VORORO-214176 format. One line per 2 residues: number of its first residue (from 0); their letters; for each residue z, x, y of N, C-alpha, C, CB. Coordinates in steps of 0.2 Angstrom, whole numbers. Each point is the difference from the previous one (the first is absolute). Glycine has a CB too. Example, Ala and Ser with C-alpha at 12.3 -4.5 7.8 and 13.67 -1.06 7.14 Angstrom:
! VORORO-214176
0	as	39:66:-28:0:-4:6:0:4:6:6:-9:-6  -10:7:11:1:4:6:3:-4:5:-10:6:-3 .
END
This chain:
! VORORO-214176
0	ms	142:-168:387:-6:0:-4:-3:-7:0:4:10:-7  -11:-10:8:-3:-7:0:-1:-2:-7:-6:3:11 .
2	ay	5:-9:-11:-1:-3:-7:-7:3:-3:6:-11:3  -10:13:1:-7:3:-2:2:7:-3:-7:-7:8 .
4	ss	11:11:-4:1:6:-3:4:0:-6:0:4:12  5:-8:-13:4:-1:-6:-4:-2:-6:9:-3:7 .
6	li	-14:-1:-6:-5:-2:-5:-4:6:-2:-1:-11:4  -1:15:0:-4:6:-1:4:5:-4:-7:-1:10 .
8	tr	13:2:-8:5:5:-4:1:-3:-7:6:3:11  -5:-9:-12:2:-2:-7:-7:1:-4:8:-9:5 .
10	fl	-13:8:-2:-7:0:-4:0:8:-2:-6:-10:6  7:14:-2:-1:8:-1:5:2:-6:-4:2:12 .
12	il	10:-5:-11:5:1:-5:-2:-2:-7:9:-1:8  -11:-5:-9:-3:-3:-6:-5:4:-3:4:-12:4 .
14	lf	-9:14:1:-6:4:-2:2:6:-3:-7:-5:8  12:9:-5:3:6:-3:3:-1:-7:2:4:12 .
16	vg	2:-9:-12:4:-1:-7:-6:-2:-5:10:-4:6  -15:1:-4:-5:-2:-5:-4:6:-3:-1:-11:6 .
18	fn	0:16:-1:-4:6:-2:5:4:-5:-6:0:11  12:1:-9:5:4:-5:0:-4:-6:6:4:10 .
20	fa	-6:-10:-11:1:-4:-6:-6:2:-5:7:-9:6  -13:8:-2:-6:2:-4:-1:7:-2:-5:-9:7 .
22	ac	8:13:-3:0:7:-2:4:2:-6:-2:3:11  8:-6:-11:5:0:-6:-3:-3:-6:9:0:8 .
24	kg	-12:-6:-7:-3:-3:-6:-6:4:-3:3:-11:5  -7:14:0:-5:4:-3:2:6:-4:-7:-3:10 .
26	nh	12:7:-7:3:5:-3:3:-1:-7:3:5:11  0:-11:-12:3:-2:-6:-6:-2:-5:10:-5:6 .
28	sd	-16:3:-4:-5:-1:-5:-3:6:-3:-2:-11:6  3:17:-2:-3:6:-3:4:3:-5:-5:2:11 .
30	ep	11:-4:-12:4:2:-6:-3:-1:-6:10:-1:7  -10:5:-12:-3:-1:-7:4:-5:-4:-4:11:0 .
32	ap	0:-15:-3:4:-6:-4:3:4:-6:-9:-9:3  15:6:-5:4:3:-5:-5:0:-7:11:-4:5 .
34	at	-10:10:-9:-4:1:-6:2:-5:-5:-2:12:3  -3:-15:-7:2:-4:-5:1:4:-7:-7:-9:5 .
36	vk	13:9:-7:2:3:-6:-2:-3:-6:10:5:6  -14:-2:-10:-2:-4:-7:5:2:-5:-12:1:3 .
38	pv	14:-7:-7:5:1:-5:-3:5:-6:5:-11:3  0:15:-5:-2:4:-6:2:-3:-6:1:10:7 .
40	sa	-6:-10:-12:1:-4:-6:5:4:-5:-12:-4:1  16:0:-4:5:3:-5:-4:2:-6:10:-6:5 .
42	at	-16:4:-6:-3:1:-6:-4:7:0:-2:-12:-2  1:16:-3:-4:6:-1:-6:-2:-4:10:8:1 .
44	vg	-16:-6:1:-6:-2:-3:-4:6:-3:0:-10:8  -3:9:-14:-4:5:-3:-3:-3:-6:7:9:4 .
46	ft	-13:-6:-6:-3:-3:-6:-5:6:-2:1:-12:3  -3:11:-10:-5:5:-3:-5:-4:-3:8:9:-2 .
48	sd	-14:-6:0:-5:-3:-4:-1:4:-6:-6:-5:10  3:1:-16:-1:4:-6:-6:4:0:6:-9:-6 .
50	lq	-11:8:11:-6:3:1:-1:3:7:-5:-8:-9  2:14:9:-1:3:7:-6:-4:3:4:11:-4 .
52	la	-9:-13:0:-6:-4:2:-2:-5:-6:-4:9:9  0:-14:-7:-1:-5:-5:-8:-1:0:12:-5:1 .
54	dv	-14:3:-7:-7:-3:-1:0:-7:3:-2:7:-10  -3:-10:12:-1:-7:2:2:-4:-6:-9:2:8 .
56	nq	13:-7:-7:3:-5:-5:5:3:-5:-11:-6:1  13:12:1:5:3:-4:7:-2:2:-7:10:-2 .
58	tv	12:-12:-2:7:-2:2:4:6:2:-1:-10:-8  4:10:14:4:5:2:7:-3:1:-9:5:7 .
60	tf	14:-1:-10:7:-2:0:4:4:6:-1:-3:-13  4:-1:17:4:3:6:7:-2:-2:-9:-1:9 .
62	tn	13:7:-9:7:-1:-2:4:1:6:-2:5:-11  7:-10:12:4:0:6:6:4:-1:-4:-12:2 .
64	ls	5:17:3:6:4:0:5:-2:6:-8:9:-5  7:-14:8:4:-2:5:8:-2:-2:-11:-4:6 .
66	an	15:4:-1:7:-2:-1:3:-4:6:1:11:-7  4:-15:5:3:-4:5:-4:-5:3:8:9:2 .
68	aa	-13:-12:-6:-5:-5:3:1:-6:-3:-8:9:2  7:-15:2:1:-7:-3:-7:-2:-2:10:-2:7 .
70	ry	-15:4:-4:-7:-3:-2:-5:5:2:4:-12:1  -10:12:-4:-5:4:1:-7:-3:1:6:8:-7 .
72	tw	-10:-5:11:-7:-2:1:-5:6:-1:4:-10:8  -9:9:-12:-5:5:-1:-6:-2:3:5:4:-11 .
74	yf	-9:1:15:-6:-1:3:-5:5:-3:5:-5:11  -11:3:-14:-4:5:-4:-6:2:4:4:-5:-10 .
76	gd	-4:3:16:-6:3:4:-7:-4:-1:6:11:0  -6:-15:-4:-6:-4:-2:0:-7:2:-2:8:-9 .
78	gd	8:-10:12:1:-7:2:5:-4:-5:-11:0:5  13:4:-11:4:-3:-4:7:2:1:-9:-1:-9 .
80	sa	14:-3:7:7:2:1:4:-2:-6:-1:0:12  8:2:-13:4:-3:-5:7:1:2:-8:4:-9 .
82	ht	13:-8:6:7:0:2:4:1:-6:-3:-8:9  1:13:-13:3:2:-6:4:6:1:-8:-6:-7 .
84	vn	13:8:3:3:6:0:-5:6:-1:11:-5:-4  -14:5:-2:-5:5:-1:-7:-4:0:7:7:-7 .
86	ak	-12:-3:7:-7:-4:1:-5:3:-4:3:-2:11  -8:-2:-14:-6:2:-3:-6:-3:4:6:1:-12 .
88	hk	-11:3:13:-6:-2:4:-6:3:-3:8:-1:10  -14:-3:-9:-6:3:-1:-4:-1:6:0:-4:-12 .
90	fl	-4:10:14:-4:0:6:-7:-1:-3:8:8:6  -11:-13:-2:-7:-2:-2:-6:4:2:5:-12:-1 .
92	hp	-3:16:6:-6:4:4:3:7:1:-5:-11:5  0:16:-6:2:7:2:2:0:7:-8:4:-9 .
94	gk	12:1:11:2:2:7:7:3:0:-8:-10:4  10:11:2:7:2:1:4:-6:3:-4:12:2 .
96	yq	10:-13:-5:4:-6:2:7:3:2:-6:-7:-8  9:4:13:7:1:2:4:-5:-3:-4:5:11 .
98	vi	8:-2:-16:5:-5:-4:7:1:4:-6:2:-11  9:-8:13:6:0:3:5:-4:-3:-6:1:11 .
100	lk	12:2:-11:6:-4:-3:5:-1:5:-2:5:-11  4:-11:12:5:-2:5:6:-2:-4:-8:-4:9 .
102	ay	14:7:-8:6:-2:-3:5:-2:5:-2:9:-9  4:-16:8:4:-3:5:8:0:-2:-10:-7:3 .
104	dh	14:9:1:7:0:-1:3:-7:0:1:12:4  5:-13:-4:3:-7:0:1:-3:7:7:4:-10 .
106	qn	-9:0:15:-1:-3:6:-7:-1:2:11:6:3  -15:-5:-8:-7:-1:1:-4:5:4:2:-12:-1 .
108	vp	1:18:2:-3:5:3:-4:5:-5:9:0:9  -15:1:-7:-4:4:-5:0:7:0:-8:-10:0 .
110	ai	7:14:-5:-1:7:0:-7:0:-3:12:4:-1  -17:1:3:-7:0:-2:-2:6:-2:-2:-8:9 .
112	ks	-2:8:-15:-3:6:-3:-7:-1:-1:11:3:-5  -15:2:6:-8:-1:-1:-2:6:-4:-2:-7:11 .
114	mq	-4:5:-14:-3:5:-5:-8:-1:1:10:1:-8  -14:4:9:-7:-1:-1:-2:1:-7:-2:4:12 .
116	fa	-2:-9:-14:-2:0:-7:-8:0:0:11:-6:-4  -14:10:-1:-7:0:0:-2:-3:-7:-1:10:7 .
118	vg	-5:-14:-6:-3:-3:-6:-8:2:0:9:-10:1  -11:13:-6:-7:2:-1:-2:2:-6:1:3:12 .
120	er	-6:1:-13:-2:3:-6:0:8:0:-8:-10:-1  11:13:-4:0:7:-1:-6:3:-3:13:-1:-1 .
122	fi	-16:6:4:-5:4:-2:1:7:-1:-8:-9:5  5:12:-10:1:8:0:-5:2:6:3:1:-13 .
124	sg	-1:4:17:-4:3:5:-1:7:-2:5:-7:8  -2:10:-13:-1:7:-2:4:2:-6:-4:3:12 .
126	lv	2:3:-15:4:3:-5:2:7:2:-5:-8:-9  10:10:6:2:8:1:2:2:-7:3:-1:12 .
128	in	-7:5:-15:2:3:-7:5:6:2:-11:-4:-6  17:4:5:5:5:2:1:5:-6:5:-8:8 .
130	kl	-6:5:-14:2:5:-6:-5:-3:-6:12:2:4  -15:3:-8:-4:-2:-5:0:5:-5:-7:-6:8 .
132	kf	7:4:-15:0:5:-5:-7:2:-2:11:-5:-4  -13:11:4:-7:2:-1:-2:2:-7:1:4:11 .
134	td	4:-6:-16:-2:0:-7:1:-6:-3:3:12:0  -7:-14:-5:1:-6:-4:6:0:-5:-13:-2:1 .
136	ps	14:-3:-5:6:0:-4:0:5:-6:0:-12:3  -6:15:-4:-1:5:-5:1:7:3:-8:-7:-7 .
138	gl	9:7:13:1:6:4:-6:4:2:9:1:-7  -15:-4:6:-6:2:3:-2:-2:7:-4:1:-12 .
140	pw	1:3:16:-2:-2:7:-5:-6:-1:1:12:4  0:-17:1:-4:-6:1:-7:3:1:9:-7:4 .
142	dn	-14:3:-7:-7:1:1:-2:8:-1:0:-10:9  2:13:-14:-2:7:-2:2:5:6:-9:-5:-8 .
144	gt	14:3:11:2:5:5:-3:0:7:2:7:-9  -7:-12:10:-3:-1:7:4:-4:4:-11:1:-5 .
146	gp	17:-4:3:4:-5:4:-1:-7:-2:0:9:9  5:-13:-9:-1:-7:-2:-5:-4:5:11:0:-6 .
148	dl	-15:-4:3:-3:-5:4:4:-6:0:-11:4:-3  15:-5:9:5:-4:1:-2:-7:2:7:10:3 .
150	wf	-4:-15:-6:-1:-7:1:7:-4:1:-11:0:-6  11:-5:10:6:-3:1:-1:-8:0:5:9:7 .
152	gy	-1:-13:-11:-1:-7:0:6:-3:-1:-11:2:-5  11:-9:6:6:-4:-1:-2:-7:-3:6:6:9 .
154	ik	-2:-9:-12:-1:-7:-4:6:-4:1:-9:5:-8  8:-11:9:6:-5:-1:2:0:-7:-4:-7:10 .
156	it	10:7:-11:3:-1:-7:-2:-7:-3:9:8:3  -10:-13:1:-2:-6:-3:-8:-1:-1:10:-5:6 .
158	qe	-14:10:-4:-7:0:-1:-2:6:-5:-2:-6:12  -5:6:-14:-2:5:-4:-5:4:4:1:-8:-10 .
160	ny	-4:6:15:-5:4:3:3:4:6:-9:-8:-3  7:14:4:2:4:6:-2:-3:7:0:10:-8 .
162	ls	5:-11:12:-2:-2:7:-4:6:4:10:-8:0  -8:14:-2:-3:6:3:0:6:-4:4:-5:11 .
164	mr	-10:8:-12:0:6:-4:-5:5:4:2:-6:-11  1:11:15:-4:3:5:0:8:-2:3:-9:9 .
166	ri	-8:12:-8:0:7:-1:3:4:6:-11:-1:-7  16:5:6:3:3:5:-3:7:2:11:-6:-4 .
168	kn	-12:10:-1:-3:7:1:-3:3:-7:8:2:10  -13:1:-9:-3:3:-6:2:8:0:-10:-8:0 .
170	nl	12:10:-6:2:7:0:6:2:5:-12:3:-4  17:-7:4:6:2:4:3:6:-2:2:-12:2 .
172	qa	-1:16:3:3:7:-1:8:0:2:-12:5:1  16:-1:-4:7:1:2:1:1:7:2:4:-11 .
174	sq	-7:0:14:1:3:7:-2:-6:5:-3:11:-4  1:-17:1:-2:-6:5:6:-5:0:-12:2:-3 .
176	ip	18:0:-1:6:-4:0:4:2:6:0:-2:-12  3:-3:16:-1:-7:0:-7:-2:2:12:-2:2 .
178	yr	-15:-3:-6:-7:-3:2:1:-7:2:-5:7:-9  1:-8:15:0:-6:4:-6:-4:-1:8:4:8 .
180	ht	-8:-11:-9:-6:-3:-1:1:-7:3:-2:6:-11  -3:-8:15:0:-7:4:-2:-5:-5:-2:5:11 .
182	le	5:-11:-11:-1:-5:-5:2:-6:2:1:8:-9  -5:-14:9:3:-6:2:-3:-5:-6:0:2:13 .
184	tn	4:-6:-16:-2:-4:-5:3:-7:1:0:10:-8  1:-13:2:3:-7:0:7:0:2:-8:-4:-9 .
186	pf	10:-2:12:7:0:2:5:-1:-6:-3:-5:10  9:8:-9:5:-1:-5:4:-6:1:1:12:-1 .
188	ln	0:-16:-5:5:-6:0:7:2:-2:-10:-7:-2  14:3:2:7:1:-2:1:-1:-8:4:-4:11 .
190	ed	-7:9:-14:0:0:-8:-1:7:-2:-4:-12:-1  5:13:-6:-1:7:-2:-7:2:-1:11:-2:-6 .
192	yk	-12:9:7:-7:3:-1:1:6:-4:-4:-5:11  -1:7:-15:0:6:-3:-5:5:3:2:-6:-11 .
194	fv	1:12:13:-4:5:4:-2:5:-5:6:-3:11  -12:6:-11:-3:5:-5:-3:5:4:-1:-9:-9 .
196	la	2:15:7:-4:6:2:-4:2:-7:8:4:9  -14:-3:-8:-5:1:-6:-4:6:1:1:-12:-3 .
198	ef	-3:15:-2:-5:6:1:-7:-3:-4:9:9:0  -14:-9:4:-7:-2:-3:-4:6:0:1:-11:5 .
200	ds	-4:12:-11:-5:5:-1:-7:-3:-2:9:8:-4  -14:-6:8:-6:-3:-1:-4:5:-6:-1:-4:12 .
202	ts	-1:0:-17:-3:4:-6:-8:-1:1:10:-3:-7  -12:-1:12:-7:-1:1:-1:-4:7:-4:1:-12 .
204	at	-2:-2:14:-1:-4:6:3:-7:0:-10:7:2  10:-10:-9:2:-7:0:7:-1:-5:-12:-3:1 .
206	ty	14:9:-3:6:-1:-5:6:5:3:-7:-4:-10  13:2:8:6:4:2:5:-1:-5:-3:0:12 .
208	ts	8:4:-12:6:-1:-4:6:0:5:-4:5:-10  9:-9:9:6:-1:4:6:1:-4:-6:-7:8 .
210	rq	11:11:-4:7:1:-3:5:-2:5:-5:9:-8  10:-13:6:5:-1:5:5:6:1:-1:-12:-3 .
212	mt	2:14:9:4:5:2:8:-2:0:-10:5:6  11:-11:-2:7:-2:0:-1:-7:3:5:11:1 .
214	sw	0:-15:-1:0:-7:2:7:-2:2:-9:-3:-7  10:-2:12:6:-3:2:0:-7:0:2:10:7 .
216	il	3:-14:-8:0:-7:1:6:-2:5:-4:-2:-12  2:-1:18:5:-2:5:-3:-6:4:5:12:0 .
218	np	-1:-15:4:-2:-5:5:0:3:7:5:-9:-7  -11:11:9:-1:3:7:3:-4:5:-10:7:-4 .
220	ar	10:-13:4:2:-5:5:7:1:1:-9:-8:-2  13:9:-3:7:1:1:2:8:0:2:-11:-6 .
222	sa	-6:15:3:2:7:0:-2:4:6:-1:-1:-12  -3:-2:16:-3:4:6:6:1:6:-12:-4:-3 .
224	kw	11:9:6:5:1:6:-5:-1:6:7:9:-6  -4:-14:11:-4:-2:5:3:2:7:-4:-10:-7 .
226	ds	-1:11:12:2:1:7:-1:-6:3:-3:12:0  8:-16:3:-1:-6:3:-4:0:6:11:-4:-6 .
228	vt	-11:10:9:-3:0:7:-8:1:-1:11:5:5  -13:0:-9:-7:1:-1:-3:-4:-6:2:12:4 .
230	qt	2:-15:-8:-2:-5:-5:-4:5:-5:0:-11:7  2:17:-9:-3:4:-5:6:2:-5:-9:4:8 .
232	gy	7:-2:-14:5:1:-5:-3:5:-5:6:-11:2  -2:13:-7:-2:4:-5:4:-1:-7:-4:8:9 .
234	ve	1:-7:-14:3:0:-7:-1:7:-3:-2:-13:-1  7:16:-2:-1:6:-4:1:-1:-7:5:6:9 .
236	lk	-10:-3:-13:-1:-1:-7:2:7:-3:-9:-9:0  14:10:-4:2:7:-2:2:0:-7:4:2:12 .
238	nn	-5:4:-15:3:1:-7:0:8:0:-4:-11:-6  6:14:0:1:7:0:-7:4:2:9:-2:-9 .
240	dy	-14:-1:8:-7:4:1:-4:-2:5:0:2:-12  1:-8:15:-5:-3:5:4:-3:5:-8:-2:-9 .
242	ev	6:2:15:3:-3:6:-6:-3:4:10:7:0  -10:-13:1:-5:-4:5:3:-4:5:-8:0:-10 .
244	rf	6:1:16:3:-5:5:-6:-4:3:9:8:3  -9:-14:-4:-5:-4:4:3:-4:6:-6:-1:-11 .
246	nl	2:2:16:2:-3:7:-3:-7:0:0:12:5  4:-16:-2:-2:-7:1:0:-2:7:5:-3:-11 .
248	kl	-9:-2:12:-1:-3:7:1:-8:-1:-7:10:5  8:-13:0:1:-7:0:-5:-4:4:13:2:-2 .
250	kl	-16:-7:-1:-5:-4:4:3:-6:2:-10:5:-6  11:-7:12:3:-6:3:-4:-5:2:9:7:4 .
252	e	-16:-6:-5:-5:-5:1:-4:-1:-5:0:3:12 .
END
């Protein structure tokens, strides 16, 4: 074999080996990278709040229910955070906030829990009269038997003037129960209110007499049942002779 032929043969062998090496290398790069296993925290995380929703500037208490944790970080969704076991916080603006608690175990691995929290103003959106006594305390029919002229009102216990006193229905009949009425009034704050059903009888075009049918005292901000998805709620006022349900809605702006 001539020196030239030998050189050509060596070149072809090297070229063939190079192609095979590149192919092997390419096949190796197509293999998936090993998955990164995230460590699982030894801590369990959980918390509750003392309110389902809050007024602006109202203090909300968050109680930590976590276990096996060495430290905690709270995020309130408004830019503020805390590193306490339990937390108290005031939201300065209405809206929906994502409250997050991170509980870190002794290896600094966090377990995470979140809760959506609403801050806004509660308003009555409507009333439903589910039960009503059609006789007065003396046993006589209201309004001489024509049916009570029904009014509904409420007042803060700390004030003297009614925030709202609205006519619901003139000459309400038993056949009209349950009776629904649309109503939107002032917002409820986190304090006690007195709610009143009254019967108003007009004696002339300018004068009338009023008699209280029944009343309740409660804090609707704490007594209401709320749907966190629709941000609507209700409060039920009940006694032996009367049942009123007023529906609430939340304004976040």
